[in-house]
C-alpha positions as CSV (number, residue, x, y, z in Angstrom):
1,M,-22.9,2.7,-5.7
2,A,-20.6,4.9,-7.6
3,K,-19.0,3.9,-10.9
4,L,-16.3,5.2,-13.2
5,L,-17.0,5.8,-16.9
6,V,-13.7,5.8,-18.9
7,E,-13.6,6.7,-22.6
8,K,-10.8,6.3,-25.0
9,S,-8.5,9.3,-24.5
10,E,-5.8,11.1,-26.2
11,P,-2.2,10.6,-25.0
12,L,-1.9,11.9,-21.5
13,R,0.2,15.0,-21.1
14,G,1.2,17.3,-18.2
15,S,2.3,17.0,-14.7
16,V,0.8,15.4,-11.6
17,K,1.9,15.7,-7.9
18,I,2.0,12.6,-5.8
19,K,0.4,12.7,-2.4
20,G,1.5,10.9,0.8
21,A,1.8,7.1,0.8
22,K,-1.3,5.2,2.0
23,N,0.9,2.3,3.0
24,S,3.0,4.5,5.2
25,V,0.4,6.9,6.7
26,L,-1.8,4.1,8.1
27,K,1.2,2.7,10.0
28,L,2.1,6.1,11.3
29,M,-1.4,6.6,12.6
30,A,-1.2,3.2,14.4
31,A,2.2,4.2,15.9
32,S,0.7,7.4,17.3
33,I,-1.0,5.1,19.9
34,L,2.4,4.9,21.6
35,A,2.8,8.6,22.1
36,E,2.2,10.4,25.4
37,D,1.6,13.7,23.5
38,T,0.0,14.8,20.2
39,C,1.4,13.5,16.9
40,T,1.0,15.6,13.8
41,I,1.2,13.8,10.5
42,E,1.5,15.8,7.2
43,S,0.7,14.8,3.7
44,V,-2.2,12.5,4.7
45,P,-4.3,11.8,1.6
46,E,-8.1,11.8,1.8
47,L,-8.8,8.1,1.4
48,L,-11.4,5.6,2.6
49,D,-8.7,3.6,4.4
50,V,-7.6,6.8,6.3
51,E,-11.2,7.4,7.4
52,V,-11.4,3.8,8.6
53,M,-8.2,4.2,10.6
54,I,-9.4,7.5,12.1
55,T,-12.6,5.8,13.2
56,L,-10.6,2.9,14.7
57,L,-8.3,5.2,16.7
58,E,-11.4,7.1,18.0
59,A,-12.9,3.8,19.0
60,L,-9.8,3.1,21.0
61,G,-10.2,6.4,22.9
62,L,-7.8,8.7,21.0
63,S,-9.1,12.0,19.5
64,V,-8.3,12.9,15.9
65,D,-8.4,16.3,14.1
66,Y,-8.1,16.0,10.3
67,D,-7.7,19.0,8.0
68,R,-8.5,17.4,4.7
69,E,-7.7,20.5,2.7
70,K,-4.3,20.9,4.2
71,E,-3.8,17.1,4.5
72,I,-2.7,17.4,8.2
73,L,-3.7,14.9,10.8
74,E,-3.4,15.6,14.6
75,I,-3.8,12.5,16.8
76,H,-4.2,13.3,20.5
77,P,-3.6,10.6,23.2
78,A,-6.5,8.8,24.9
79,K,-7.5,9.7,28.4
80,E,-8.3,6.1,28.8
81,L,-6.9,3.9,26.0
82,K,-9.0,0.9,25.2
83,C,-7.4,-2.4,24.4
84,E,-10.0,-4.0,22.0
85,A,-10.2,-3.2,18.3
86,P,-13.8,-4.0,17.1
87,Y,-14.6,-6.5,14.4
88,E,-16.6,-4.1,12.2
89,L,-13.5,-1.8,11.7
90,I,-10.7,-4.4,11.5
91,Q,-12.7,-6.3,8.8
92,K,-12.7,-3.3,6.5
93,M,-9.0,-2.9,6.2
94,R,-6.1,-5.2,6.8
95,A,-3.7,-2.4,7.9
96,S,-5.9,-1.8,11.0
97,F,-4.4,-5.0,12.5
98,L,-1.3,-2.9,12.9
99,V,-2.8,-1.4,16.1
100,M,-2.0,-4.6,17.9
101,G,1.7,-4.0,18.4
102,P,1.3,-0.5,19.8
103,L,-1.6,-1.6,22.1
104,L,0.4,-4.5,23.4
105,A,3.4,-2.2,24.1
106,K,1.3,0.5,25.8
107,K,-1.4,-1.5,27.6
108,R,0.3,-4.9,27.9
109,I,-2.9,-6.4,26.5
110,A,-4.5,-6.2,23.1
111,K,-7.6,-7.9,21.6
112,V,-8.0,-7.5,17.9
113,S,-10.4,-9.1,15.4
114,M,-9.0,-11.2,12.6
115,P,-8.1,-8.8,9.8
116,G,-9.9,-8.2,6.5
117,G,-8.9,-6.2,3.4
118,C,-8.6,-6.9,-0.3
119,D,-9.2,-10.5,-1.3
120,I,-5.8,-11.1,-3.1
121,G,-4.9,-14.3,-1.3
122,A,-3.7,-15.6,2.0
123,R,-2.0,-13.0,4.1
124,P,-1.5,-14.9,7.4
125,I,-0.8,-13.1,10.6
126,D,1.2,-16.0,12.1
127,L,4.5,-14.0,11.7
128,H,3.0,-11.1,13.7
129,L,1.9,-13.5,16.5
130,K,5.3,-15.3,16.4
131,G,7.0,-12.0,17.0
132,F,4.7,-11.1,19.9
133,Q,5.3,-14.5,21.5
134,A,9.1,-14.1,21.1
135,L,8.7,-10.8,23.1
136,G,7.0,-12.7,25.9
137,A,3.3,-12.2,25.0
138,E,0.8,-15.0,25.6
139,V,-1.4,-15.3,22.5
140,T,-4.8,-16.9,22.3
141,L,-7.3,-17.2,19.5
142,G,-11.0,-17.7,19.8
143,H,-14.4,-16.5,18.5
144,G,-12.7,-14.6,15.6
145,Y,-10.5,-12.5,17.9
146,I,-6.8,-12.6,18.8
147,E,-5.7,-11.7,22.3
148,A,-2.2,-11.0,23.4
149,K,-1.1,-10.4,27.0
150,A,2.2,-9.5,28.6
151,E,1.3,-8.8,32.2
152,N,4.8,-7.9,33.2
153,G,5.6,-6.1,29.9
154,L,7.3,-7.2,26.8
155,V,11.0,-8.3,26.8
156,G,13.4,-7.8,24.0
157,S,14.4,-10.9,22.0
158,E,15.5,-12.2,18.6
159,V,12.7,-12.7,16.0
160,Y,13.4,-14.4,12.7
161,L,10.7,-13.9,10.1
162,D,10.3,-16.9,7.7
163,F,9.2,-14.4,5.0
164,P,10.0,-10.7,4.9
165,S,6.5,-9.6,5.8
166,V,5.9,-5.9,5.7
167,G,3.1,-5.9,8.2
168,A,4.8,-8.3,10.6
169,T,8.0,-6.2,10.5
170,E,6.1,-3.1,11.3
171,N,3.9,-4.6,14.1
172,I,6.9,-6.2,15.8
173,M,9.0,-3.1,15.5
174,M,6.3,-1.0,17.1
175,A,5.7,-3.5,19.9
176,A,9.5,-3.6,20.6
177,T,9.9,0.1,21.1
178,M,8.8,-0.2,24.7
179,A,10.0,-3.7,25.5
180,K,12.8,-4.2,28.1
181,G,16.1,-4.6,26.4
182,Q,17.0,-5.2,22.8
183,T,15.0,-6.8,20.0
184,L,16.5,-8.0,16.7
185,I,14.1,-8.5,13.8
186,Q,15.9,-10.7,11.3
187,N,14.9,-11.2,7.6
188,A,12.9,-8.0,8.0
189,A,11.1,-6.4,5.1
190,K,13.0,-3.5,3.5
191,E,10.2,-1.3,2.1
192,P,10.6,2.5,2.1
193,E,7.4,2.6,4.2
194,I,9.2,0.7,7.0
195,I,12.0,3.3,6.9
196,D,9.4,6.0,7.2
197,L,7.8,4.3,10.2
198,A,11.2,3.9,11.9
199,N,12.0,7.5,11.4
200,F,8.7,8.5,12.9
201,L,9.3,6.2,15.9
202,N,12.8,7.7,16.4
203,E,11.4,11.2,16.3
204,M,9.1,10.1,19.1
205,G,12.1,9.0,21.1
206,A,12.4,5.4,20.1
207,N,15.7,3.7,19.4
208,V,15.3,1.9,16.1
209,K,18.3,1.1,13.8
210,G,18.7,-0.8,10.6
211,A,15.3,-0.1,8.9
212,G,15.8,-0.7,5.2
213,T,18.1,-3.6,5.8
214,D,17.2,-7.2,6.7
215,T,18.1,-6.8,10.3
216,I,16.4,-4.2,12.5
217,R,17.5,-3.5,16.0
218,V,15.2,-1.9,18.6
219,V,16.3,-1.0,22.0
220,G,13.2,-0.4,24.2
221,V,12.5,2.9,26.0
222,E,10.1,3.7,28.8
223,S,7.9,6.1,27.0
224,L,7.5,7.9,23.7
225,K,6.6,11.6,23.0
226,G,4.6,13.3,20.3
227,T,6.2,14.5,17.1
228,R,5.5,16.2,13.7
229,H,6.2,14.1,10.6
230,Q,6.0,14.4,6.8
231,T,4.8,11.2,5.1
232,I,6.8,9.9,2.2
233,P,5.3,10.1,-1.3
234,D,3.2,7.1,-2.6
235,R,5.4,5.1,-4.8
236,I,2.6,2.9,-6.0
237,I,0.5,5.8,-7.3
238,A,3.6,7.2,-8.9
239,A,4.2,3.9,-10.6
240,T,0.6,3.8,-11.8
241,Y,0.9,7.2,-13.5
242,M,4.2,6.1,-15.0
243,V,2.4,3.2,-16.6
244,A,-0.4,5.5,-17.7
245,A,2.1,7.6,-19.6
246,A,3.5,4.6,-21.4
247,L,0.1,3.0,-22.1
248,T,-1.4,6.1,-23.7
249,Q,1.8,7.0,-25.6
250,G,1.8,10.2,-23.5
251,D,4.3,12.5,-21.8
252,I,3.8,12.9,-18.0
253,T,6.0,14.5,-15.4
254,I,5.5,13.1,-12.0
255,E,6.4,15.4,-9.1
256,N,7.0,14.7,-5.5
257,V,8.4,11.2,-6.0
258,V,11.5,9.5,-4.6
259,S,13.1,8.1,-7.8
260,S,14.9,5.4,-5.9
261,H,11.6,4.0,-4.6
262,V,10.4,3.2,-8.1
263,K,13.7,1.8,-9.6
264,P,12.1,-1.6,-10.6
265,I,9.3,0.3,-12.5
266,T,11.8,2.5,-14.2
267,A,14.0,-0.5,-15.2
268,K,11.1,-2.4,-16.7
269,L,9.7,0.5,-18.6
270,R,13.0,1.2,-20.2
271,E,13.3,-2.4,-21.1
272,M,10.0,-2.0,-22.9
273,G,11.2,0.9,-24.9
274,V,9.8,3.7,-22.8
275,T,11.9,6.8,-22.0
276,V,12.2,7.6,-18.3
277,E,14.1,10.7,-17.1
278,D,14.5,10.7,-13.4
279,D,15.6,13.4,-11.0
280,D,15.6,13.1,-7.2
281,D,12.0,14.2,-6.8
282,R,10.7,14.3,-10.3
283,I,10.3,11.7,-13.1
284,R,9.3,12.3,-16.7
285,V,7.9,9.3,-18.7
286,Y,7.1,9.5,-22.4
287,T,7.0,7.2,-25.4
288,T,6.3,7.5,-29.1
289,G,7.1,4.0,-30.3
290,P,5.8,0.4,-29.8
291,I,5.8,-1.2,-26.4
292,K,8.0,-4.4,-26.2
293,A,6.9,-7.5,-24.4
294,V,8.9,-8.3,-21.2
295,D,8.8,-10.9,-18.5
296,L,8.6,-9.9,-14.8
297,M,8.4,-11.5,-11.4
298,T,7.0,-9.9,-8.3
299,L,9.3,-10.0,-5.3
300,P,9.6,-8.3,-1.9
301,Y,11.3,-4.8,-2.0
302,P,13.6,-3.9,-3.7
303,G,12.2,-6.3,-6.3
304,F,9.2,-5.6,-8.6
305,P,6.2,-4.7,-6.4
306,T,3.2,-6.9,-6.4
307,D,1.1,-3.7,-6.0
308,V,2.1,-2.7,-9.6
309,Q,1.6,-6.1,-11.2
310,A,-2.0,-5.5,-12.4
311,Q,-1.1,-2.1,-13.9
312,F,1.8,-3.6,-15.9
313,M,-0.5,-6.4,-17.1
314,A,-2.7,-3.6,-18.7
315,L,0.4,-2.3,-20.5
316,L,1.6,-5.7,-21.5
317,A,-1.8,-6.6,-22.9
318,V,-1.2,-4.2,-25.8
319,S,2.6,-4.8,-26.2
320,E,4.3,-6.4,-29.1
321,G,4.8,-10.1,-28.4
322,T,4.3,-12.5,-25.5
323,S,5.0,-11.6,-21.9
324,V,5.0,-13.7,-18.7
325,I,4.2,-12.3,-15.2
326,T,5.1,-14.5,-12.3
327,E,3.4,-13.6,-9.0
328,T,5.4,-14.8,-6.0
329,V,3.9,-12.7,-3.2
330,F,0.1,-13.3,-3.3
331,E,-1.4,-16.4,-4.8
332,N,-4.8,-14.9,-5.6
333,R,-3.6,-11.7,-7.3
334,F,-4.8,-12.6,-10.9
335,R,-8.5,-12.1,-10.2
336,H,-8.4,-9.1,-12.6
337,V,-7.5,-11.3,-15.5
338,A,-11.1,-12.2,-16.2
339,E,-12.0,-8.5,-16.3
340,I,-9.2,-7.4,-18.6
341,N,-10.0,-10.3,-20.9
342,R,-13.5,-9.0,-21.1
343,M,-12.0,-6.0,-22.7
344,G,-10.3,-8.1,-25.4
345,A,-7.0,-8.9,-23.8
346,N,-5.4,-12.3,-24.3
347,V,-4.2,-13.5,-20.9
348,K,-4.0,-17.1,-19.7
349,I,-3.2,-18.2,-16.2
350,E,-0.7,-21.0,-15.7
351,G,-0.2,-21.7,-12.1
352,H,1.5,-18.7,-10.5
353,S,2.1,-17.1,-13.9
354,A,0.1,-15.1,-16.4
355,V,1.0,-15.5,-20.1
356,I,0.0,-12.4,-22.0
357,Q,-0.2,-12.3,-25.7
358,G,-0.2,-8.7,-26.8
359,V,-3.2,-7.5,-28.9
360,K,-3.6,-4.4,-31.1
361,V,-6.7,-2.9,-29.4
362,L,-8.9,-3.3,-26.3
363,Q,-12.6,-2.7,-26.3
364,G,-14.6,-0.9,-23.7
365,A,-16.8,-3.1,-21.5
366,Q,-18.6,-3.4,-18.2
367,V,-16.1,-4.6,-15.6
368,K,-15.6,-4.5,-11.9
369,A,-12.7,-3.7,-9.6
370,T,-11.8,-6.9,-7.9
371,D,-9.3,-5.2,-5.6
372,L,-7.5,-1.9,-5.2
373,R,-4.7,-2.3,-7.7
374,A,-6.8,-4.3,-10.2
375,G,-9.2,-1.4,-10.2
376,A,-6.4,1.0,-11.1
377,A,-5.4,-1.3,-14.0
378,L,-8.9,-1.3,-15.4
379,V,-8.9,2.5,-15.3
380,L,-5.7,2.5,-17.3
381,S,-7.1,0.0,-19.8
382,G,-10.2,2.1,-20.3
383,L,-8.0,5.0,-21.4
384,I,-6.9,3.2,-24.6
385,A,-10.0,0.9,-25.1
386,D,-12.3,1.7,-28.0
387,G,-15.6,2.9,-26.7
388,T,-16.6,3.3,-23.1
389,T,-15.5,1.3,-20.1
390,E,-17.8,1.1,-17.1
391,I,-16.0,0.2,-13.9
392,D,-18.1,-1.0,-10.9
393,E,-17.2,-1.6,-7.3
394,I,-14.8,1.3,-7.3
395,Y,-14.7,1.6,-3.6
396,H,-11.7,-0.6,-3.9
397,I,-10.0,2.1,-5.9
398,D,-11.0,4.8,-3.5
399,R,-9.2,2.9,-0.7
400,G,-5.8,3.8,-2.2
401,Y,-6.2,6.5,-4.9
402,P,-7.4,10.0,-3.7
403,Q,-9.9,10.9,-6.5
404,I,-8.0,9.2,-9.3
405,E,-10.3,10.7,-11.9
406,K,-9.3,14.2,-11.0
407,D,-5.6,13.5,-11.5
408,L,-6.2,11.8,-14.8
409,V,-8.6,14.5,-16.1
410,S,-5.9,17.1,-15.4
411,L,-3.7,15.1,-17.8
412,G,-6.3,15.0,-20.5
413,A,-8.2,11.8,-19.7
414,R,-11.9,11.3,-20.4
415,I,-13.1,9.9,-17.2
416,R,-16.0,10.7,-14.9
417,R,-17.7,9.4,-11.8
418,I,-21.3,8.6,-11.7
419,E,-23.7,7.6,-8.9
420,D,-25.7,4.5,-9.8
């Protein structure tokens, strides 16, 4: 198993270009199932999750050509599309469950294993299934699989989501593209990745309106064509490097970023005394003074993203004063606290909140990445910790950060990958 060795580094300086968003490209790949022709997706980062989704699409009968150097993915329609997504692939990555909506729309039947992914708490799929049932599908569960059938095709309907679930919004939206009549998804999630998916579907000939608001309207069409699409930049990676600049007292310019997508990050950093200069597609983050403690609460977009909570905890761990992070999205997303405390942080869990008393220094230690974003937070902590930090189970990090050490080394970090 590979590990990352991180040594205390000088302030990070320079510029870094953000690649395509993992949380968008995986959904675009799933949506390609709907097309009658080839779909070409640009800015596809080389990630473990992308490789898993490629394997899943191929298992369903599609053919995929991936130019990793140019980051271009071509997905060709299946001669005979299969309707069952196997357990061994779905268990590796939660986003793979997003093939169910397209399969149900295209084949009128889909059988998908219960999803896996990072262990950050309950992420029930009941809202996905509620949506499919509202569109007329018959849903059955058994032996670890979920099967949905709509023998006469899906029929448009109103779907109200009890919680603005990103995955449920996307899955229902894709299923509704070929349903008869109009579908209204109410209390829909508003994430930028949903807008990107809606744009992709519309380029394929779908009729989707309202993405980015809490009500999405989808008017079904008979078929969808292929298209060529540029993936939006990854706002979570951008946010991670923004935190890295602040944490190391550095000066980093982040290129290929949509500044409006990271507004909550910018606002919190400024509240902490960090300077953030933002342009439409470029953000400069630098600081020379002490970091002030702040409180924050994770919320669905456009609130503070749960996917940046762990990285901010690393920053708050060495801030001046006491901070409180309240996690409202995933109940098990504080598993990294034990690891960062091993490095000398002073973090205590109180229910759904973490109370962080800032310390002057962190110490290098042997730690493990408990999930994707927690792993990134440990990397950031290692950049300012005295000595060497050895991070194990970094396959979590590789799921969402395309060779994170190369980006950080280009900014002056002392970090390297070793094979155990």
